C-alpha positions as CSV (number, residue, x, y, z in Angstrom):
1,M,203.4,-127.3,-140.8
2,M,204.1,-124.4,-143.1
3,V,207.1,-122.1,-142.5
4,E,204.9,-119.2,-141.7
5,E,203.1,-121.3,-139.0
6,I,206.4,-122.4,-137.5
7,N,207.7,-118.9,-137.4
8,A,204.5,-117.7,-135.8
9,S,204.7,-120.5,-133.2
10,V,208.3,-119.7,-132.3
11,K,207.6,-116.0,-132.0
12,K,204.6,-116.7,-129.8
13,N,206.6,-119.0,-127.5
14,R,209.5,-116.5,-127.5
15,N,207.1,-113.7,-126.4
16,W,205.8,-115.9,-123.6
17,A,209.3,-116.8,-122.5
18,V,210.3,-113.1,-122.5
19,L,207.2,-112.3,-120.5
20,G,207.9,-115.0,-118.0
21,I,211.5,-113.8,-117.6
22,G,210.3,-110.3,-117.2
23,V,207.8,-111.3,-114.5
24,G,210.4,-113.3,-112.7
25,I,212.8,-110.4,-112.6
26,V,210.1,-108.1,-111.4
27,L,209.2,-110.5,-108.6
28,I,212.8,-110.9,-107.5
29,V,213.4,-107.2,-107.5
30,A,210.2,-106.7,-105.6
31,Y,211.1,-109.3,-103.0
32,F,214.6,-107.9,-102.3
33,G,213.2,-104.4,-102.3
34,F,210.6,-105.5,-99.7
35,E,213.3,-107.1,-97.6
36,M,215.4,-104.0,-97.7
37,I,212.5,-101.8,-96.8
38,M,211.3,-104.1,-94.0
39,S,214.7,-104.8,-92.5
40,V,215.6,-102.9,-89.3
41,E,218.7,-100.7,-89.6
42,R,221.6,-101.8,-87.4
43,P,221.9,-99.4,-84.5
44,P,225.3,-98.3,-83.1
45,V,226.2,-100.1,-79.9
46,Q,227.5,-97.3,-77.8
47,G,225.1,-94.6,-76.6
48,T,222.0,-96.3,-78.0
49,N,218.9,-96.8,-75.8
50,P,218.8,-100.4,-74.6
51,K,215.2,-100.5,-75.8
52,V,216.4,-100.1,-79.3
53,I,219.1,-102.8,-78.9
54,V,216.8,-105.3,-77.3
55,S,214.1,-104.7,-80.0
56,Y,216.7,-105.1,-82.7
57,I,217.9,-108.4,-81.3
58,S,214.4,-109.7,-80.8
59,N,213.0,-108.6,-84.2
60,P,213.3,-111.3,-86.9
61,R,214.0,-108.5,-89.4
62,G,216.7,-107.0,-87.2
63,L,219.9,-108.8,-86.1
64,E,218.7,-112.0,-87.8
65,K,219.1,-110.4,-91.2
66,L,222.8,-109.9,-90.9
67,A,225.4,-112.5,-92.0
68,E,226.4,-114.8,-89.1
69,I,229.8,-113.2,-88.7
70,E,228.2,-109.8,-88.5
71,Q,225.7,-111.0,-85.9
72,R,228.6,-112.3,-83.8
73,Q,230.5,-109.1,-84.2
74,F,227.5,-107.1,-83.1
75,L,226.8,-109.2,-80.0
76,E,230.5,-109.2,-79.0
77,E,230.8,-105.5,-79.4
78,W,227.6,-105.0,-77.4
79,Q,228.8,-107.3,-74.7
80,S,232.2,-105.6,-74.4
81,Y,230.4,-102.3,-74.1
82,L,228.1,-103.5,-71.4
83,M,231.0,-105.1,-69.4
84,S,232.9,-101.8,-69.5
85,D,230.1,-99.4,-68.8
86,A,228.2,-99.8,-65.6
87,E,225.5,-97.3,-66.5
88,A,224.8,-99.0,-69.8
89,K,224.5,-102.3,-68.0
90,D,222.2,-100.9,-65.4
91,A,220.0,-99.3,-68.1
92,L,219.7,-102.6,-69.8
93,K,218.7,-104.4,-66.6
94,A,216.1,-101.7,-65.9
95,H,214.6,-102.0,-69.4
96,L,214.4,-105.8,-69.2
97,K,212.5,-105.4,-65.9
98,D,210.0,-103.2,-67.7
99,L,209.3,-105.5,-70.6
100,T,206.2,-107.7,-70.7
101,S,206.8,-111.4,-70.1
102,A,206.3,-112.2,-73.8
103,D,208.8,-109.6,-75.0
104,R,211.3,-110.6,-72.3
105,K,211.0,-114.2,-73.4
106,A,211.3,-113.3,-77.1
107,F,214.6,-111.4,-76.3
108,L,215.9,-114.3,-74.2
109,N,215.2,-116.9,-76.8
110,S,216.9,-114.8,-79.5
111,M,219.9,-114.3,-77.3
112,L,220.2,-117.9,-76.3
113,M,220.0,-119.1,-79.9
114,K,222.7,-116.6,-80.9
115,V,224.9,-117.7,-78.1
116,K,224.4,-121.3,-79.1
117,G,225.5,-120.4,-82.6
118,I,228.6,-118.7,-81.3
119,V,229.4,-121.8,-79.1
120,M,229.0,-124.1,-82.1
121,D,231.2,-121.8,-84.3
122,D,233.9,-121.9,-81.6
123,A,233.5,-125.7,-81.3
124,R,234.0,-126.2,-85.0
125,Q,237.1,-124.0,-84.9
126,F,238.4,-126.0,-81.9
127,E,237.8,-129.3,-83.9
128,R,240.1,-128.1,-86.7
129,M,242.9,-126.8,-84.6
130,T,246.3,-128.4,-83.7
131,S,247.0,-129.2,-80.0
132,A,249.2,-126.1,-79.6
133,D,246.6,-123.8,-81.1
134,R,243.9,-125.4,-79.0
135,N,245.7,-124.6,-75.8
136,K,246.0,-120.9,-76.7
137,F,242.4,-120.8,-77.8
138,M,241.2,-122.5,-74.6
139,Q,243.1,-120.0,-72.4
140,K,241.4,-117.1,-74.2
141,K,238.0,-118.6,-74.0
142,A,238.3,-119.6,-70.4
143,V,239.1,-116.0,-69.5
144,E,236.2,-114.8,-71.6
145,F,233.8,-117.2,-69.9
146,E,234.9,-116.2,-66.4
147,S,234.6,-112.5,-67.1
148,Q,231.1,-112.9,-68.5
149,S,229.7,-115.3,-65.9
150,A,229.0,-112.6,-63.2
151,F,227.0,-110.5,-65.7
152,I,225.2,-113.6,-67.1
153,K,224.2,-114.5,-63.5
154,E,222.8,-110.9,-63.0
155,L,220.7,-111.1,-66.1
156,A,219.6,-114.7,-65.3
157,L,218.0,-113.4,-62.2
158,L,215.7,-111.1,-64.3
159,F,214.6,-114.0,-66.4
160,G,214.1,-116.4,-63.5
161,S,213.9,-120.1,-64.3
162,E,213.5,-119.4,-68.0
163,A,217.2,-118.7,-68.4
164,P,219.9,-121.3,-68.0
165,S,222.6,-120.5,-65.4
166,P,226.2,-120.5,-66.6
167,E,226.6,-123.8,-64.8
168,R,223.6,-125.3,-66.7
169,F,224.4,-123.7,-70.1
170,Q,226.1,-126.9,-71.4
171,S,223.0,-128.9,-70.7
172,W,220.9,-126.3,-72.3
173,V,223.1,-126.4,-75.4
174,F,222.7,-130.1,-75.6
175,E,218.9,-129.8,-75.4
176,K,218.9,-127.4,-78.4
177,T,221.4,-129.3,-80.6
178,T,221.3,-132.3,-83.0
179,P,223.3,-135.4,-82.2
180,K,226.0,-134.3,-84.7
181,E,226.2,-130.8,-83.1
182,R,226.6,-132.4,-79.7
183,E,229.4,-134.6,-81.0
184,I,231.2,-131.4,-82.0
185,A,230.3,-129.3,-79.0
186,T,231.1,-131.8,-76.2
187,P,234.9,-131.8,-76.5
188,Y,235.1,-128.1,-76.8
189,L,232.9,-127.4,-73.7
190,E,234.7,-130.0,-71.7
191,A,238.0,-128.4,-72.6
192,V,236.8,-124.9,-71.6
193,H,235.6,-126.2,-68.2
194,N,238.8,-128.0,-67.6
195,V,240.9,-124.9,-68.3
196,I,238.6,-122.8,-66.1
197,D,239.1,-125.3,-63.3
198,Q,242.8,-125.2,-63.8
199,L,242.9,-121.4,-63.6
200,R,240.8,-121.4,-60.4
201,T,243.1,-124.0,-58.9
202,Q,246.2,-121.9,-59.8
203,R,244.6,-118.8,-58.2
204,R,243.8,-120.6,-55.0
205,N,247.3,-122.0,-54.8
206,Q,248.8,-118.5,-55.4
207,S,246.5,-117.1,-52.8
208,V,247.5,-119.7,-50.2
209,A,251.2,-119.2,-51.0
210,A,250.8,-115.4,-50.6
211,N,248.8,-115.8,-47.3
212,P,250.3,-118.8,-45.5
């Protein structure tokens, strides 16, 4: 092959390579541009209509698009707000009653899977902790579980049999997890329940001592 032919072939292949790279860059930019346009903006927790929050959680282009740590922060902030504001909590319950069965189920499934993710994240933290750190962690989580249980029961009534009760939540987590995830979650959930039982026993004993 002559030098001119070789140079022509190299130039032709280089042009195709450059074109291929250019097309690839355009497609990547177009994809991320589409994702940014289609993603739902994160709403502020306080003062936002519950319809907006519920839609944001249910929408696959809403909460799901945030990083896992941001998803958890959003849900914890929202939960704290609801637990401290009776009007906001009542507004949420009223909105959930007005939803169609399909929309209510979509919201429930999104919430349950997010809660499962949080439980697994906590279980992995628990697995890596020392005994001393585990005790402190369990005390904190037990108080959180107890403070949330009344509200969870109220919401569960709106969803009927579709929603697992706080007592059945551990079984529900097991149904939705892999064997490896169950191996990690079981010690954590058992530890939480043990601490909750201990706290309740202490309160009963203190009540009996105060009212002999």
